[in-house]
N, C-alpha and C positions, 0 to 999 in steps of 0.2 A: 522448569521444563512444561510443553507445550501440551494444552489441553484438548479438549474435542471442537473447538471453535469451527466453526463452519466456513472451507473456502468460497473465493466468488465461486456461479456459477457456468459462468463465460470460460471459454475456454482456453481464456489469456489468465484464467484465474485460473485451473484447474493445473494447468501445466505449470504456473509456480512452485503449487503444494507440492509435484510429481518431481518436477527438478531439482527443490530446496534439500529434497530429498535422494534421490535417484545420483545429483554429481556427484554430492562425497560419496555414497555408497560406491559411486562407477570406480573414482581411485581407491577406493581401502580394496574395493575386490579384483580388482586388476595387479594393484601391489603382488597380492597370495600367486597369482599364477604367475609372476613376472619371476616372483623368487623360484617357481620352479623349473623355469626358463632354462634362469642363470645355472642353476643346477644341473640342467642337461649341460649348457655349453661348458659348465667345468670340467664334468665327468666327462663328458663325448670326449674332448682331447684327451682324456688317458689312457682313451682305446673303445673299440666297438663292441669288445664283449663287457667291458663295465658297465658302459653308454645301456648295453644290449639289457645287463645286471639289475639297471635304474629301474628298467621296463617294468620289471617282475616285484620290485620294491616296491615300487610307485602305486602299481594294481592294489597289491594286497592293503598298504596305507590307506589307500581312495578306500577299498570298500571297507575299512572301520570308520573311518571317519564319516565316510559316506552314509552308513546306516546309522551314525549318531548326529547327522544334521541336524537331525529333530529336535535338538539341543539349539542350535539358531532361531529354524524356523519357526518349530513351536511356543518358544518363548516369544519371539517377537510378536505373534497374531496373539498368542495368552496377554503378554504386557498389555500390545497396544489396545485391546478390547475391553480390560479392567479398564484400561486412563479415558477410553472416550467412555465409557460409563461412568467416571468421575472419581473412581477410587482408585488414587496412585498408591496407597499403602498397599493393596492388595496386590497392585501389581509389581509395587517390589519386591515382595515377600514370595511370589511367585517366584518371582527371579532370581534370589538367593537359591527357592527351594533347585532350582534348574541345575544352578552354579554349582550347590552340593551334588546334586546326581551325573554330574559332567565328572568330577573329579573319581566319585566310586564308578562311575562303569570306566574312565580310562584308562585307573589303576590295575580291573578284573581283564578289560580289553589286552593289556599289556602285558601283563604275566602269563595270559595265554599264548599271545602268541612267540612269548620269547620258547614256552614247551614245544608246542607245535611244531616254529619256525622249518625245519627240516621236511617235515613231513609234506608241510604245505607248496615247499617251493619245488619238489619231487613232482610235483601234480602238474609245472607246467612243461615237464620232460627239455626243458633248454638247453640242454649239455653242460656238463661240472663245470666250465668255467664261469659260465654267466649264473647257474646257483653258487658259486660261494661269493662273487660279485655283490648277489642280490641277498644272501647272507651276511656279509657283512656290513652291506647297511641298516640292517633292518634290525642285527643285535642292537646297534644305538637307539637306531629311531625307537624300537618300541618303547621307550625310558621314557621318552615325551610326550607320548598319548593323554595320560592326564590335563597337561598344561594346553595342549591342542583342543580337548574336548571343553576343556573350563573356559578358551579363548572365545570358542563356540558358543557355547552358551550366556559369555559375560557381555558378547558381541551381540545375542539376540532383544538381551535384556534393554542393551544402549541404543536399539534399534526400533524397538518397541517402543521407549521414553519420545519415538520423532528423533534421535539424538544419533546421526550416522558422523558426525562432524568428529569426535574423539574415537571411536576406531580406527577412521582413518589416520588420522597425527599416529598413535601406534601403531597402525599396522608399518605403515612407509617407516617408520622410527627402526621395527625389528627387523623388516626385511633390510633393508638399508646395513644394518648389524652383522645380518646373516649372511649375506654375498658378501662383505669383509673379513668375518671368521671364516666361510666355507674356502676364498682365495688362500689365506692366509695357512689355515689348517691342511690343505692337496695339497696347494705346490709350497707353497712356506715352509711344514714341518713335514710335508714328505706323508700323507696318512692316509692318501690314497682315496677312494670312497668312503672309506669310515672316517674321515676329515669332513668329508660333507656331512654327512648326516652328525656328526659329533657339532659344528655350527649351528644347526637348525636348531639342533635339540637346546643351546645354549639361549638362542631367540626365541626360542616358542615359549620356553622359560620365563623368559622377560617377558615377554608380551602377556602372557597368562596373570602375573602377579600383577603387572599392571594396571590392566582391563578390572578384574576382580579389585582393586581399592577402590576404584573410580566408582565404581559400583556400592559397595558398600560404604563407602563413607555418605554418596545420596542416601541412600538407607538410614544410616542412624540421622541423615539429616532430618529426615521424615518423622522419626518415632519407629521406625519398625526394627524391631529385636533381632538382633543378629545370633542365630544356634542352628544345631541342629536338626531338623523340622521333619519324624520320618514322615510321619504323613502327608506332608507336601512333596517327599522326596515322588513316595510313594502318588502321589499323584498326577506329578508331573512325568513319570514315569509308564501311567497308563493311559496319559494327554499324549504321549506320544509313539504309541503301539503303532497307528497307523501310517503314520509319516516313517514308522523304519522299516514298515513294509513295502512302503512307497518308494523308499528310497530301495531295499535291498533289491526291488525290479530296475530299479536304475545302475547299479552296479553289476548287477545281474547281465545287464545288455554289455557294459563297460566289459568284464570281466571277459564273458562269451570272444566278443573282440580281440583282446589281449591275448585267450591264450588259441584262438587262429592265428595269429600273430606268430604268435611265437614256434609254432613250426613252419613256420616259413623261414629258419633261418638268425645267427645273427646280426645280419643284413636286414633284413625283412622286420624282423623284431627290435633290430635298433634303431629303423627312421619310426616304425611306428611309434616309440618312443617319445622322438621331437613332433610326430605330427599330433600326437596326443597331447603334448606340452600344450602344444600350440592352440590345440582345439579348447584343452583348460580354458588358456586364454578367453579367448573368443568366446568363452562361453560364462567364465564370469564376470567380462565388460559387458555382454546381454542381458547379464541377470542383473544387472544393477537397478530399470525399471522394475523389475520380479519383488528384489526384495523394499522397493518404497509401494510397490501394494499392499507388501503383506504387513506394511505398517499403517496404511492409509486405509485397506479395503477396513483390516481388525477393525480400526480407530469409530468409522463409518458404520458398522454395522453395529460396534458397540453401542452409537447413539441414537442407532435404530435408523439413520438417513440411507431406504435404499435406495431412492433415485441419483443420490449421489454416486452411492456403488455404482451403480449403473455407468452413470457418467466416464465416473473412475476408468472403468474397466476399457472403454472404448474407448477412449484415449490413452491411452497407455499399448493399449493393442497398435494402433496407431504408427504409436511414436518407437513401438517395438518392430515393427517392419521395415519405419526408415532407417532405423539403428542397424537392425540385421543386413538392409541393402548394402549400407554404407559404410561395414565392416567388413562385405565379404568381398566388397570390391578393393580396398584398402590390402588387404590377403590377398588377394588375388596379384595388385599391381607392384606390389612392393616384397614380391617373393625372391629377386635376385642381391634385392640387398642382407636380407638373412637368411640363407638354403646355406650356406658355407658357414656359419657360424657356430653348429652344433655340433658339425661332427668332419676333420678333415676326410671323411672316409668318399672315395669321388661317387661310389655304387650307392651310398646312402644321402647321397645330394642328388643324386638324379631323382630318384625313386621320391624324395620326397617333392620334388617341384610337380610329378605329376601326383602325387596325393592332395597336396593342400590346393591344387585346382576343386577336385572334387568338395575338398572341406570352406571355401570360398562359397562352392555353391549351397550347401548346404545351411549355411549363415540365416539367410530371411528367413527359412521354414521355420528353425531353431528359435530365435527370437522369440514369434507370438508363442510358442509350446511357453516357454519360460515365464513369458508374461500372463498367462493362465495360469500355469503354474503356481506363480505369487499372489494371483488371486485367489485362487481354490484355498492357498495354505491360509492365507490372512482370512479367510471366513472361516476358516478350520474342519473342513472339507477332506481330513487324510484319506479318512475311508472310500470314496471315490476315487482318490490316487493313488490308493493303491490297488484296484480294482483296475485302472485304466492304465496302470505300468505294469499291468500280470499281463493282462489286453498286447501289450504292445510288445511284451517280453516273446509272448509266444508268435508273434507273428513276424518277429526278428527270427528267432531262432532258424527255423527251415531256410531262411537265407543263409545265415553264414556256415551252416551247415553245406550247403550248395556250393560255397565259392570253396571250402574245404575238400571236399569231393572231388571239384572240377581243378582245384592248384591253379583254382583263377588269379592269384595274387594280391597285393595288398592295396591296389589300388580299387579292384573290385570287391574287395573284402569295405575300407569306406563306402565306397557306393549303393552295399549292403546297409551299414550301421543308416545310414540316410534314408530308408524305406526303413527305419527304426524310429527315427525323429518324426515323420510321416506319420506313424502307426498312432504316436503320442499326440498330434497334431488334434489327427481326425476324433479320440476319444474327448480331451478334453472340450474343441470349440461345442461338440454334441451337449458337455455339459454346461458351459460358458453358455451357451444360447436360452438351456433354463431359469427356473430360479429356484429351484429347491436346494443351491446351497448358501442362496443370500439370506440368514437366521440374524435374525438381530439378539440384541441385549448382549447381559453378559456370558 
């Protein structure tokens, strides 16, 4: 496993280090939302009502997994920092504790969701047909939360160890399996939307087991005792509090958007589900550099190399802008190739075409946001990220409510969401220009 060796100070040397992590991370990241896109396409051809139901189910699962993303992000930064300080055993031990926390948290969240499911779905006020479809999907999907969270934690450990290739292989394999299972269960066995959830459950569980096995074997090879360490688990939980609050603000922004979209009827909500799936695909693709940032920034801060941290940050921001422009243009100009893939409903297709132009315009700004987010996560600056997230949500809420009050429609809702992304950009740039976040050592 790589240590904390210094990369070259020239741009080419910096780029090699960034992309050695970012390219495999990119492939891993896009495989996950590609699966969501496949789910949308498979379920979308069952009907607009089922697609709208997936919109609600996806939002609820996104909230729960999003709030738990600290299991990946926090673990990546912690493991990378300990690795940079030269303590591989401590890095692996912290990763094992994070994985134990993931399983416990996933079991609790899955149980709570099962109990509160009817009440929570009714909050969306989306109609009985849509609510029934969402419930059918979530009854099965809730059982997979322990596996999903274990996947997050184990992937975070491997990224912190500068290994983005292993998660890539496992993610692609699991997602191909998922697509095959979903098609078979939905259309072959005629299980409908619940069949899609079942296929995902099987694939997620298999992926979690394989990832956890890789980490545990690595820990044993390095003499780390495998077991349940309550103090380590509590430490992992405490270190993730600020990242949970940061992610809560992000999920609140997404949920506000979904709730407003739910008031636009089945067509509006179904279109939003497709647009949001494509947006998720785009954001995960742009997040590849941010994942590299989490790993390398944490490692160099652990080694005390502040000047390299600054150079890496500047270089990753530049690459973020370039990738954001490129992906935005691809999304805009390739739209005729895929806008009929997700639904046969012509009303959904026409509305989606307009929304995606807005999404393409947001992409370059979002790219910089994600890079800076990754840099500050790698630096362990969760407290500021939580505050910045809150400020952005407070700025976005009046815009979303204005769209709802004026009944301006889904296109303007996504324009308002672009304002939310700009608010996040401002708060993160202000922080990145300073040096208070560059704390060195373990």
